[in-house]
C-alpha positions as a printed NumPy array, in Angstrom:
array([[-17.165,  20.524,  34.292],
       [-16.546,  17.593,  36.598],
       [-13.13 ,  16.558,  35.26 ],
       [-11.119,  18.24 ,  32.533],
       [ -8.406,  16.152,  30.927],
       [ -7.153,  14.362,  34.001],
       [ -3.793,  13.276,  32.569],
       [ -3.077,   9.788,  33.86 ],
       [  0.113,   9.336,  31.802],
       [  2.672,  11.844,  30.604],
       [  2.636,  10.686,  26.994],
       [  6.241,   9.513,  27.015],
       [  7.274,   6.237,  25.443],
       [  6.605,   3.384,  27.856],
       [  9.758,   1.829,  29.258],
       [  8.608,  -1.529,  27.928],
       [  7.778,  -0.285,  24.445],
       [  9.761,  -3.09 ,  22.951],
       [  7.438,  -5.574,  24.618],
       [  4.304,  -4.213,  22.956],
       [  4.481,  -6.816,  20.25 ],
       [  6.531,  -9.874,  20.998],
       [  8.431, -10.644,  17.829],
       [  8.807, -14.316,  16.905],
       [ 12.2  , -15.87 ,  17.59 ],
       [ 14.756, -13.567,  16.02 ],
       [ 18.166, -13.931,  14.49 ],
       [ 20.363, -10.877,  14.805],
       [ 23.303,  -9.877,  12.666],
       [ 25.163,  -6.667,  11.888],
       [ 24.078,  -4.887,   8.741],
       [ 27.315,  -5.801,   7.008],
       [ 26.886,  -9.553,   7.556],
       [ 26.089, -11.306,   4.292],
       [ 22.69 , -12.966,   4.233],
       [ 22.399, -16.462,   2.742],
       [ 20.542, -16.976,  -0.523],
       [ 17.388, -19.074,  -0.498],
       [ 18.387, -22.702,  -0.82 ],
       [ 15.184, -23.822,  -2.576],
       [ 15.62 , -24.814,  -6.231],
       [ 12.582, -22.719,  -7.234],
       [ 13.464, -19.033,  -7.085],
       [ 11.157, -17.123,  -4.705],
       [  9.396, -13.918,  -5.69 ],
       [ 11.587, -11.354,  -3.941],
       [ 10.014,  -8.258,  -2.369],
       [ 11.827,  -5.279,  -0.857],
       [  9.407,  -3.525,   1.533],
       [  9.916,  -0.124,   3.158],
       [  7.864,   1.217,   6.042],
       [  8.991,   4.126,   8.214],
       [  7.746,   2.569,  11.465],
       [  7.226,  -1.015,  12.549],
       [  6.957,  -3.269,  15.591],
       [  7.824,  -3.094,  18.403],
       [  6.649,   0.466,  17.792],
       [  2.958,   1.335,  17.8  ],
       [  2.528,   5.095,  17.586],
       [  2.119,   5.17 ,  13.791],
       [ -1.143,   3.272,  14.192],
       [ -2.878,   0.914,  11.784],
       [ -0.217,   0.66 ,   9.043],
       [  2.152,  -1.027,  11.485],
       [ -0.398,  -3.709,  12.291],
       [ -1.398,  -4.144,   8.635],
       [  2.212,  -4.634,   7.508],
       [  2.898,  -7.006,  10.391],
       [ -0.079,  -9.166,   9.462],
       [  0.95 ,  -9.114,   5.805],
       [  4.378, -10.463,   6.722],
       [  2.771, -13.212,   8.769],
       [  0.391, -14.481,   6.064],
       [  2.414, -14.01 ,   2.867],
       [  2.726, -17.229,   0.863],
       [  5.876, -19.405,   0.846],
       [  6.436, -18.329,  -2.768],
       [  7.407, -14.846,  -1.567],
       [ 10.584, -13.76 ,   0.213],
       [ 10.369, -10.347,   1.909],
       [ 13.243,  -8.077,   2.864],
       [ 12.07 ,  -5.067,   4.888],
       [ 13.794,  -1.795,   5.843],
       [ 12.378,   0.315,   8.685],
       [ 13.511,   2.818,  11.288],
       [ 15.059,   1.685,  14.549],
       [ 12.644,   3.746,  16.679],
       [  8.973,   4.614,  17.092],
       [  7.189,   7.67 ,  15.731],
       [  8.234,  10.755,  17.709],
       [ 10.909,   8.892,  19.688],
       [ 14.566,   9.92 ,  19.954],
       [ 15.603,   6.575,  21.399],
       [ 16.084,   3.39 ,  19.345],
       [ 14.49 ,   0.093,  20.257],
       [ 16.805,  -1.775,  22.652],
       [ 19.146,  -4.119,  20.784],
       [ 17.691,  -3.54 ,  17.299],
       [ 19.526,  -0.536,  15.816],
       [ 21.758,  -1.621,  12.928],
       [ 20.51 ,  -5.216,  13.054],
       [ 18.869,  -7.671,  10.715],
       [ 16.006,  -9.535,  12.4  ],
       [ 14.234, -12.641,  11.125],
       [ 10.441, -12.67 ,  11.374],
       [  9.126, -15.886,   9.882],
       [ 10.266, -15.886,   6.254],
       [ 10.947, -12.147,   6.267],
       [ 14.2  , -10.315,   7.078],
       [ 13.895,  -6.887,   8.71 ],
       [ 16.604,  -4.252,   8.812],
       [ 16.279,  -1.721,  11.665],
       [ 18.082,   1.373,  10.422],
       [ 19.214,   4.524,  12.185],
       [ 18.753,   7.053,   9.331],
       [ 21.326,   9.393,  10.893],
       [ 24.182,   6.884,  10.713],
       [ 25.855,   6.764,   7.266],
       [ 27.691,   3.537,   8.098],
       [ 24.361,   1.763,   8.607],
       [ 23.115,   3.129,   5.261],
       [ 26.23 ,   1.888,   3.512],
       [ 26.004,  -1.578,   5.064],
       [ 22.291,  -1.833,   4.292],
       [ 22.782,  -0.85 ,   0.62 ],
       [ 25.689,  -3.266,   0.318],
       [ 23.425,  -6.09 ,   1.507],
       [ 20.544,  -5.077,  -0.788],
       [ 22.72 ,  -4.733,  -3.889],
       [ 23.514,  -8.442,  -3.742],
       [ 19.886,  -9.306,  -4.543],
       [ 17.674,  -8.656,  -7.563],
       [ 14.143,  -7.801,  -6.372],
       [ 10.943,  -8.5  ,  -8.285],
       [  9.012,  -5.838,  -6.395],
       [  9.684,  -2.743,  -4.298],
       [  6.682,  -2.091,  -1.998],
       [  6.709,   1.352,  -0.364],
       [  4.18 ,   2.274,   2.305],
       [  3.871,   6.01 ,   1.74 ],
       [  4.13 ,   8.461,  -1.106],
       [  5.829,  11.239,   0.901],
       [  8.039,   9.313,   3.345],
       [ 11.782,   9.765,   2.913],
       [ 12.239,   5.996,   2.888],
       [  9.842,   5.753,  -0.074],
       [ 11.432,   8.598,  -2.027],
       [ 14.978,   7.365,  -1.501],
       [ 14.179,   3.758,  -2.342],
       [ 12.331,   4.758,  -5.536],
       [ 15.257,   6.963,  -6.556],
       [ 17.616,   4.085,  -5.806],
       [ 15.541,   1.856,  -8.09 ],
       [ 15.364,   4.513, -10.823],
       [ 19.151,   4.954, -10.918],
       [ 19.894,   1.224, -10.456],
       [ 21.507,   1.566,  -7.057],
       [ 19.264,  -1.381,  -6.215],
       [ 17.868,  -3.795,  -8.805],
       [ 14.083,  -3.681,  -8.857],
       [ 11.759,  -4.872, -11.637],
       [  8.59 ,  -3.038, -10.578],
       [  7.28 ,  -0.816,  -7.781],
       [  4.104,  -0.958,  -5.679],
       [  3.097,   2.236,  -3.872],
       [  0.603,   2.229,  -0.976],
       [ -0.254,   5.921,  -0.364],
       [ -2.032,   5.059,   2.908],
       [ -4.633,   7.794,   2.519],
       [ -2.109,  10.482,   1.601],
       [ -3.967,  11.335,  -1.631],
       [ -7.269,  12.04 ,   0.124],
       [ -8.48 ,  15.609,  -0.338],
       [ -8.125,  16.3  ,   3.391],
       [ -4.521,  15.045,   3.383],
       [ -3.526,  16.93 ,   0.236],
       [ -4.902,  20.105,   1.782],
       [ -2.201,  20.048,   4.456],
       [  0.968,  21.788,   3.161],
       [ -0.682,  21.754,  -0.236],
       [  1.848,  24.013,  -1.983],
       [  4.777,  21.778,  -1.02 ],
       [  2.914,  18.63 ,  -2.047],
       [  1.794,  20.045,  -5.399],
       [  5.371,  21.04 ,  -6.206],
       [  6.584,  17.581,  -5.251],
       [  3.961,  15.877,  -7.436],
       [  4.909,  18.069, -10.383],
       [  8.446,  16.686, -10.16 ],
       [  7.531,  13.166,  -9.082],
       [  4.959,  12.284, -11.765],
       [  7.511,  12.173, -14.629],
       [  9.935,  10.242, -12.399],
       [  7.318,   7.543, -11.718],
       [  6.389,   7.551, -15.417],
       [  9.822,   6.119, -16.229],
       [  9.27 ,   3.124, -13.933],
       [  6.907,   0.148, -13.845],
       [  4.615,   1.321, -11.042],
       [  1.518,  -0.248,  -9.509],
       [ -0.621,   1.313,  -6.77 ],
       [ -2.168,  -0.372,  -3.734],
       [ -5.585,   1.077,  -2.88 ],
       [ -7.324,  -0.298,   0.208],
       [-10.806,   0.721,  -0.984],
       [-12.592,   1.773,  -4.192],
       [-12.705,   5.316,  -2.818],
       [ -8.927,   5.408,  -2.443],
       [ -8.567,   3.973,  -5.948],
       [-10.609,   6.936,  -7.236],
       [ -8.374,   9.374,  -5.352],
       [ -5.226,   7.78 ,  -6.787],
       [ -6.603,   7.97 , -10.316],
       [ -7.567,  11.618,  -9.872],
       [ -3.919,  12.46 ,  -9.212],
       [ -2.292,   9.794, -11.408],
       [ -4.786,   9.188, -14.283],
       [ -2.715,   6.424, -15.892],
       [ -2.172,   4.525, -12.648],
       [ -2.303,   0.706, -12.568],
       [ -4.259,   0.084,  -9.376],
       [ -4.777,  -3.05 ,  -7.305],
       [ -7.606,  -2.649,  -4.776],
       [ -7.177,  -4.894,  -1.742],
       [ -8.188,  -4.07 ,   1.811],
       [ -5.552,  -4.128,   4.532],
       [ -4.751,  -7.26 ,   6.444],
       [ -6.054,  -7.63 ,   9.975],
       [ -5.151, -10.169,  12.637],
       [ -8.539,  -9.907,  14.337],
       [-10.592, -13.017,  15.166],
       [-13.757, -13.93 ,  13.233],
       [-15.966, -13.538,  16.291],
       [-16.458, -10.281,  18.24 ],
       [-16.282,  -9.955,  21.992],
       [-19.755, -10.544,  23.451],
       [-21.037,  -7.184,  24.722],
       [-21.851,  -6.482,  28.332],
       [-24.368,  -4.03 ,  29.714],
       [-22.949,  -0.809,  31.185],
       [-24.997,   0.878,  33.882],
       [-24.869,   4.597,  34.477],
       [-24.365,   7.308,  31.845],
       [-23.183,   6.312,  28.336],
       [-19.438,   5.65 ,  28.093],
       [-17.894,   7.232,  25.011],
       [-14.31 ,   6.658,  23.873],
       [-11.788,   8.05 ,  21.403],
       [ -8.713,   5.952,  20.544],
       [ -6.26 ,   7.383,  18.039],
       [ -3.394,   9.762,  17.422],
       [ -4.051,  13.244,  18.813],
       [ -3.726,  15.079,  15.506],
       [ -5.956,  17.337,  13.359],
       [ -6.656,  14.501,  10.925],
       [ -8.326,  12.381,  13.62 ],
       [-10.509,  15.367,  14.607],
       [-10.745,  14.952,  18.377],
       [-11.44 ,  18.695,  18.729],
       [-14.796,  18.282,  16.963],
       [-15.823,  15.612,  19.5  ],
       [-14.967,  17.932,  22.39 ],
       [-16.798,  20.84 ,  20.762],
       [-19.833,  18.577,  20.24 ],
       [-19.763,  17.598,  23.902],
       [-20.006,  21.281,  24.854],
       [-23.418,  21.219,  23.084],
       [-24.744,  18.045,  24.693],
       [-27.511,  18.187,  27.262],
       [-27.258,  14.755,  28.855],
       [-24.644,  13.171,  31.177],
       [-21.87 ,  11.242,  29.395],
       [-18.434,   9.881,  30.222],
       [-15.758,  10.434,  27.577],
       [-12.294,   8.884,  27.753],
       [ -9.458,   9.68 ,  25.319],
       [ -6.508,   7.394,  24.511],
       [ -3.662,   8.132,  22.12 ],
       [ -0.202,   9.582,  21.62 ],
       [  0.09 ,  13.374,  21.72 ],
       [  1.376,  13.739,  18.185],
       [  0.636,  17.449,  17.737],
       [  1.298,  19.662,  20.773],
       [ -0.457,  22.755,  19.405],
       [ -3.536,  20.723,  18.465],
       [ -3.577,  19.159,  21.92 ],
       [ -3.499,  22.647,  23.439],
       [ -6.514,  23.563,  21.269],
       [ -8.386,  20.486,  22.559],
       [ -7.613,  21.486,  26.14 ],
       [ -8.934,  25.   ,  25.541],
       [-12.184,  23.57 ,  24.159],
       [-12.443,  21.256,  27.161],
       [-12.673,  24.244,  29.483],
       [-16.159,  24.902,  28.053],
       [-17.55 ,  21.444,  28.807],
       [-20.64 ,  21.33 ,  31.036],
       [-20.537,  19.651,  34.44 ],
       [-22.536,  16.728,  33.03 ],
       [-19.568,  15.658,  30.882],
       [-16.724,  13.759,  32.508],
       [-13.688,  13.818,  30.226],
       [-10.392,  12.072,  31.   ],
       [ -7.24 ,  11.694,  28.953],
       [ -5.85 ,   8.244,  29.748],
       [ -2.563,   8.319,  27.845],
       [ -1.196,   5.944,  25.266],
       [ -2.607,   2.476,  24.752],
       [ -0.58 ,  -0.609,  23.873],
       [ -1.888,  -2.33 ,  20.719],
       [ -2.76 ,  -5.57 ,  22.478],
       [ -4.975,  -3.619,  24.918],
       [ -7.077,  -1.842,  22.275],
       [ -9.834,  -4.436,  21.836],
       [-10.274,  -5.095,  25.556],
       [-10.454,  -1.318,  26.112],
       [-13.132,  -0.846,  23.453],
       [-15.129,  -3.632,  25.12 ],
       [-15.633,  -1.406,  28.173],
       [-17.373,   1.367,  26.222],
       [-20.761,   1.923,  24.628],
       [-19.63 ,   3.826,  21.515],
       [-16.462,   4.923,  19.716],
       [-16.716,   8.544,  18.519],
       [-14.429,   9.09 ,  15.521],
       [-15.235,  11.968,  13.14 ],
       [-11.964,  11.471,  11.243],
       [-11.183,  13.688,   8.274],
       [-10.018,  10.708,   6.259],
       [ -8.914,   7.073,   6.563],
       [ -7.685,   4.913,   3.742],
       [ -8.67 ,   1.896,   5.855],
       [ -9.24 ,   2.627,   9.527],
       [ -7.824,  -0.338,  11.429],
       [ -9.092,   1.127,  14.708],
       [-12.673,   0.939,  13.399],
       [-12.279,  -2.783,  12.798],
       [-10.907,  -3.159,  16.327],
       [-13.852,  -1.281,  17.802],
       [-16.423,  -3.39 ,  15.959],
       [-14.54 ,  -6.559,  16.946],
       [-15.227,  -5.583,  20.556],
       [-18.938,  -5.037,  19.813],
       [-18.425,  -1.295,  20.256],
       [-20.455,   0.698,  17.693],
       [-18.866,   3.647,  15.901],
       [-20.107,   7.184,  15.259],
       [-17.942,   8.099,  12.314],
       [-17.527,  10.493,   9.405],
       [-18.172,   9.281,   5.876],
       [-14.475,   9.649,   5.035],
       [-13.633,   5.965,   5.567],
       [-14.353,   2.721,   3.647],
       [-16.438,   1.522,   6.594],
       [-19.682,   3.366,   5.773],
       [-21.519,   0.262,   4.371],
       [-20.61 ,  -1.81 ,   7.456],
       [-21.651,   0.96 ,   9.847],
       [-24.949,   1.505,   8.036],
       [-25.569,  -2.257,   8.227],
       [-25.622,  -2.066,  12.018],
       [-22.059,  -1.168,  12.998],
       [-22.901,   2.394,  13.992],
       [-23.729,   5.798,  12.527],
       [-22.224,   7.532,   9.476],
       [-22.075,  11.327,   9.522],
       [-22.302,  12.885,   6.057],
       [-21.808,  16.252,   7.749],
       [-19.328,  15.748,  10.574],
       [-19.833,  19.125,  12.239],
       [-19.934,  19.616,  15.982],
       [-23.671,  20.343,  15.864],
       [-24.485,  17.166,  13.897],
       [-22.27 ,  15.082,  16.144],
       [-23.814,  16.594,  19.284],
       [-27.274,  15.657,  18.026],
       [-26.183,  12.017,  17.515],
       [-24.531,  11.878,  20.941],
       [-27.685,  13.254,  22.56 ],
       [-29.825,  10.67 ,  20.775],
       [-27.518,   7.886,  21.859],
       [-27.442,   9.187,  25.444],
       [-31.235,   8.807,  25.634],
       [-30.908,   5.019,  25.287],
       [-31.392,   2.891,  28.38 ],
       [-28.555,   0.492,  29.291],
       [-30.538,  -2.369,  27.718],
       [-31.043,  -0.393,  24.511],
       [-27.325,   0.388,  24.39 ],
       [-26.629,  -3.308,  24.774],
       [-28.79 ,  -4.06 ,  21.713],
       [-26.856,  -1.459,  19.698],
       [-23.637,  -3.178,  20.741],
       [-24.973,  -6.568,  19.675],
       [-25.816,  -5.145,  16.257],
       [-22.275,  -3.779,  15.952],
       [-20.86 ,  -7.209,  16.754],
       [-23.07 ,  -8.802,  14.096],
       [-21.984,  -6.228,  11.508],
       [-18.363,  -7.057,  12.309],
       [-19.055, -10.793,  12.061],
       [-20.527, -10.354,   8.593],
       [-17.622,  -8.174,   7.425],
       [-15.011, -10.557,   8.789],
       [-16.628, -13.475,   6.947],
       [-16.223, -11.78 ,   3.551],
       [-13.617, -13.389,   1.319],
       [-10.859, -10.901,   0.507],
       [ -8.772, -13.057,  -1.825],
       [ -4.964, -13.193,  -2.013],
       [ -2.996, -10.608,  -0.066],
       [ -1.564,  -7.682,  -2.029],
       [  1.917,  -9.168,  -2.532],
       [  0.585, -12.494,  -3.804],
       [ -1.883, -10.646,  -5.999],
       [  0.905,  -8.714,  -7.703],
       [  2.97 , -11.891,  -8.056],
       [  0.083, -13.818,  -9.605],
       [ -0.8  , -10.92 , -11.908],
       [  2.761, -10.789, -13.238],
       [  2.968, -14.572, -13.645],
       [ -0.189, -14.624, -15.8  ],
       [  1.347, -12.239, -18.33 ]])
């Protein structure tokens, strides 16, 4: 083949990782510094939110951006206290100046915690115990931060009235199939624990709501898509001369299924350019992808271009003709929204909530996401002239425009607050 995984970056954390998302003006204080109570006469609805990874990190993908947008749009009636790690996914180094600190982001307070430092745990718990929370919102079912905070609520280490769990796709069949024995054992113990608490579930699509109910039949579920900070209008597409330009942007892990794209490209018969962006999350899986790449024909030019800062994702998609993403499961798929917002159509599996948008002009949905099926779609797309590819991109932009115009209603935190107030 012409080029096989020309590694342009070494996959390490960029030196300026803390600049990836500029936080609003911040106020820092040690964990053991008492935080002032809200001075408003009307008591706010108090939410304690846990998320393993957050800005300025980016490697954990869409959930970081969804939680960030949620914090930015939550109503003045809600006061959020958030606990997260002091480093990015896969990093051994904390964010500069944030470890063991409270940071103000708008109306929210964020605690950046080093989980290996008991003194930070003690100071964080001391601060949290001074407040009675209306809602504990955990952004994972399996994460240690979720398990520990739910246990803390169960045994009254922290005062919490009810709990909201966002499984973030972890109950999909493909996700449950990974380390299934361990997860089944955990669920056997965890179900009765959750049954003793007032628990709600956050599903980001009807499909995820069905998956939650299949595991937790009595679940109280609120279905609300994730928040996005994307503009209402897509980038206007431009015509790309030469062979079709394909792109993959995502974590290099079995769930995202990059290996199937590479295997499909070994079966293609027409010239294509394929660029890959994303953190190397799974070293053994990456080695498998490299082995497959050795079989690529000379007509395929494949380059690994390293990690991509979040603010560069849309402008990167805008340079390509199609995003190839045969994922094994997405509870939302923030990267699909970003692709469509750049008028870049998506060839995708049917394991996401985006199938109706893609079928309406946003791209192609694969009911059978095998290498052979994907190769056939890539070959069909590669037969398009540059002008025909431009028309496909325009259709993708229009599909995004229609989706973005849909009214989604109150965000998930306000929806829970309003639901409780009506009772």
